C-alpha positions in Angstrom: -0.1 0.0 0.1 1.6 3.7 -0.9 2.4 5.5 1.7 0.6 8.5 2.6 3.1 11.1 4.0 2.7 14.8 4.5 5.2 17.5 3.0 8.7 16.8 4.2 9.4 20.3 4.2 6.5 21.0 6.4 7.2 18.5 8.7 10.5 19.6 9.4 9.6 23.2 10.1 7.1 21.7 12.7 9.6 19.5 14.4 12.0 22.2 14.8 9.3 25.0 16.0 7.9 22.2 18.8 11.6 21.7 19.6 11.9 25.4 20.4 8.4 26.2 20.8 9.8 29.8 18.7 9.5 30.6 15.0 12.2 32.5 14.8 14.6 30.3 16.5 13.4 27.3 14.0 13.6 29.5 11.0 17.7 30.0 12.2 18.4 26.5 12.5 16.6 25.8 8.9 18.2 28.7 7.5 14.9 29.9 6.4 12.4 32.9 7.0 10.0 33.0 10.2 7.4 33.9 7.5 8.4 30.8 5.5 8.3 28.5 8.4 4.9 29.8 10.2 3.5 29.1 6.2 5.1 25.5 6.0 3.3 25.0 9.5 0.0 26.1 8.2 0.5 24.1 5.6 0.7 20.8 8.0 -1.7 22.0 10.1 -4.1 22.1 6.6 -2.6 18.4 5.8 -4.2 17.2 9.0 -6.8 19.8 9.2 -6.5 20.0 12.9 -4.4 22.5 14.9 -0.9 21.8 16.0 0.0 24.8 18.1 -2.1 27.1 20.8 -1.3 31.0 19.7 -1.1 33.2 22.9 0.2 36.8 21.2 3.6 35.8 20.7 3.8 32.6 22.5 3.7 29.3 21.2 2.4 25.9 22.8 1.6 22.5 21.9 -2.2 21.5 21.6 -2.4 18.1 23.0 -2.2 16.4 19.1 0.8 18.5 18.5 3.1 17.6 21.4 2.1 13.8 20.4 3.0 14.1 17.0 6.2 15.8 17.7 7.6 13.2 20.0 7.7 11.0 17.2 8.9 13.1 14.8 11.8 14.4 16.5 12.7 10.5 17.4 11.9 9.8 13.5 14.4 12.9 12.2 16.9 11.5 14.4 17.3 8.0 13.1 16.7 9.3 10.0 20.0 11.7 10.2 21.6 9.3 12.5 21.4 6.7 9.5 22.2 9.3 6.6 25.3 10.0 8.3 26.6 6.2 8.8 25.7 6.0 4.9 27.4 9.2 4.1 30.5 8.2 6.2 30.5 4.5 5.3 32.6 5.0 2.5 35.7 6.4 4.6 35.1 6.0 8.4 37.2 3.8 10.4 35.9 1.1 12.2 36.8 0.8 16.2 37.7 -2.1 17.2 39.2 -2.8 21.1 40.5 -6.4 21.8 43.3 -7.9 24.3 46.6 -8.0 22.9 47.2 -11.3 22.9 44.0 -11.7 20.3 44.8 -9.0 18.6 48.4 -10.1 17.6 48.0 -13.7 17.7 44.6 -14.3 16.0 43.2 -10.8 14.4 46.1 -9.1 12.8 46.9 -12.1 10.9 43.7 -12.1 9.1 42.9 -8.5 8.9 43.9 -8.9 5.0 40.7 -11.2 4.5 38.3 -8.6 5.5 37.0 -6.1 2.7 37.3 -2.9 5.0 40.3 -4.2 7.0 42.4 -1.4 6.1 39.8 0.9 7.8 40.3 -1.1 11.2 41.3 0.6 13.6 42.8 -1.5 16.7 43.5 -0.3 19.8 44.1 -3.1 22.5 43.3 -3.0 26.5 45.7 -3.9 29.2 43.1 -5.9 31.0 39.4 -6.7 30.2 38.1 -4.3 27.1 35.6 -1.9 28.1 31.9 -2.5 27.0 30.7 0.3 27.8 29.9 1.9 24.3 29.3 5.4 25.8 32.7 5.9 26.6 34.8 3.8 25.2 34.7 5.0 21.5 34.9 1.8 20.1 32.3 0.2 17.1 33.1 -3.4 18.6 35.0 -5.2 21.3 36.4 -8.5 21.6 36.2 -9.4 24.9 36.8 -12.2 27.3 34.1 -14.6 28.0 30.6 -14.2 27.2 28.4 -12.7 30.3 26.1 -10.4 29.0 26.1 -7.4 29.5 23.0 -4.6 29.8 22.5 -3.0 26.4 25.0 -4.6 24.4 24.9 -7.3 21.8 27.2 -10.1 23.0 28.0 -13.5 20.3 30.2 -16.0 21.5 32.9 -16.4 19.2 35.4 -19.1 20.3 36.2 -21.4 22.7 39.3 -23.3 23.1 41.2 -26.5 25.1 44.3 -25.1 26.6 47.1 -28.0 26.5 51.3 -27.1 27.5 53.5 -25.3 25.3 57.2 -24.9 25.7 59.7 -23.0 23.0 61.5 -25.4 20.4 64.8 -24.4 22.3 63.7 -25.1 26.0 62.4 -28.6 24.5 66.0 -29.5 23.0 67.7 -28.3 26.8 65.0 -30.0 28.8 64.3 -33.6 29.2 60.2 -33.6 29.2 59.0 -36.7 28.0 56.1 -37.5 29.7 53.7 -34.9 32.3 54.9 -36.0 35.1 58.5 -34.2 34.0 56.8 -30.8 34.2 56.5 -30.7 38.1 60.3 -30.1 37.9 59.9 -27.5 35.0 59.5 -23.6 35.6 55.2 -23.0 35.1 53.6 -20.0 33.7 50.8 -19.2 35.3 47.7 -16.4 34.7 45.3 -14.5 37.2 43.2 -14.8 34.6 42.1 -18.0 34.8 44.7 -20.5 36.0 44.2 -24.4 35.1 47.5 -26.1 36.1 45.9 -27.9 38.7 43.0 -29.1 36.3 45.2 -30.1 33.5 47.9 -32.1 36.0 44.4 -33.7 37.4 43.7 -34.6 34.0 46.5 -36.0 33.0 46.6 -38.3 36.6 49.3 -36.6 38.3 49.3 -35.2 41.8 50.2 -31.4 40.9 53.2 -29.6 42.2 53.5 -27.2 44.9 52.2 -24.1 43.2 53.4 -21.3 42.6 56.4 -23.1 40.6 57.0 -20.5 38.7 56.3 -16.4 37.9 52.0 -15.4 37.2 51.3 -13.2 35.2 48.0 -11.0 34.8 46.9 -12.9 31.7 47.4 -15.6 29.7 49.0 -14.1 26.9 51.8 -13.1 28.9 52.4 -16.3 30.4 52.6 -17.6 26.4 55.2 -15.3 25.6 57.1 -16.0 28.5 56.8 -19.4 27.6 58.0 -18.1 23.4 61.0 -16.7 25.3 62.0 -19.9 26.6 61.2 -19.1 30.0 59.3 -21.8 30.9 56.1 -23.8 29.8 52.4 -22.1 29.1 49.0 -23.3 29.4 48.0 -21.9 25.9 45.0 -21.6 24.1 44.7 -24.0 20.7 42.4 -21.7 19.3 44.8 -18.9 19.5 48.6 -20.4 19.4 47.6 -22.5 16.5 49.0 -20.0 14.2 52.5 -19.6 16.6 52.8 -23.3 16.5 52.0 -23.4 13.1 55.7 -20.8 12.6 57.6 -23.0 15.0 58.2 -20.7 17.5 56.1 -22.8 20.3 55.8 -26.5 20.4 53.0 -28.4 22.0 53.6 -30.8 24.9 51.3 -33.7 25.4 47.6 -34.6 24.5 46.0 -34.2 27.8 44.1 -30.9 27.3 41.8 -29.2 30.0 38.0 -28.9 28.4 37.5 -26.0 26.2 35.1 -23.0 27.3 34.1 -19.7 25.8 37.0 -17.8 26.1 36.4 -14.8 23.4 32.7 -13.0 22.4 32.2 -10.0 19.9 30.2 -7.4 21.9 28.5 -4.1 20.0 25.8 -1.6 21.2 22.6 -3.4 20.9 21.2 -0.2 19.3 23.6 -0.4 16.6 23.1 -4.1 15.8 21.6 -3.2 12.0 24.9 -0.8 11.6 26.0 -2.4 8.3 29.9 -2.6 9.0 29.7 -4.2 12.5 27.2 -6.9 10.7 29.8 -7.5 8.4 32.9 -7.5 10.8 30.7 -10.1 13.6 29.8 -12.1 10.4 33.6 -12.0 8.8 35.2 -12.8 12.4 32.7 -16.0 12.7 33.2 -17.3 9.5 37.0 -17.0 10.4 36.7 -19.0 13.6 34.3 -21.5 12.0 36.4 -22.0 9.2 39.1 -23.3 11.8 36.6 -25.1 13.9 36.6 -23.6 17.2 33.4 -21.8 17.5 31.1 -22.8 20.4 29.1 -25.8 20.1 25.7 -23.8 20.0 27.1 -21.2 17.9 25.2 -18.1 16.8 23.9 -17.7 20.4 23.4 -14.2 20.9 22.8 -12.4 24.7 21.3 -9.0 24.9 21.5 -8.4 28.4 18.4 -5.3 29.4 19.2 -2.6 32.0 
């Protein structure tokens, strides 16, 4: 069915006047003369065959009908303005992503050239857990640790991963690590975020050593980097270190693993869920994870927590 819409110029004049409750201020905003704005308002009132303003001398007040219509028009015009701005900027605006340093360096950056607008990604790393307060973090999308729901934020679980010990080739050549029990005599890298050496030794059927028996780092990436430098053995996430293993900078030790769980998720504002760049980036990164078989067992699950 064809839409029956009033003249757009008249709607703009009415909405601006309703916000300012002043024909003169509306005229200044719209770069029109006051008489032109008054003419447009009268045209809109004629279209509806009802008064939208009450006039008391030089003072304006909205009628009940005008007040209801003004509220809807302001919301619609704001949305129209936002959509128009995004379309105009789409060809050149940067896409801002926040990530942990480890995920950025070991997983995301090596793949960005496969994203259609990868040259416009502005990547910022977060020392701790990435901030999902999109009102203040100046980001379009965040790749966060785990998948805990956040009010007003869409959270899409991205990957899950088993963990296993890794060691540098040089250190492996110098030490006699032939079976899991040999790790009790090695320097083990620990991380504060979710240390799992106890679980790994239990899965291997070995009484774990008395902890700590090595340095403790704020996160698994620093622990894995230390192992890569030959400082000891780290319990790394398979999904993150596959590239490092393929390059020969780390070597996996043993088949025993700690069972997988969600380690990274994609998060973005619920209000921008239809943003084309967010949708394309999300589809791309999920496809990249799926190609490596590291997506969660229930792919596509989305959390949109309410405030």
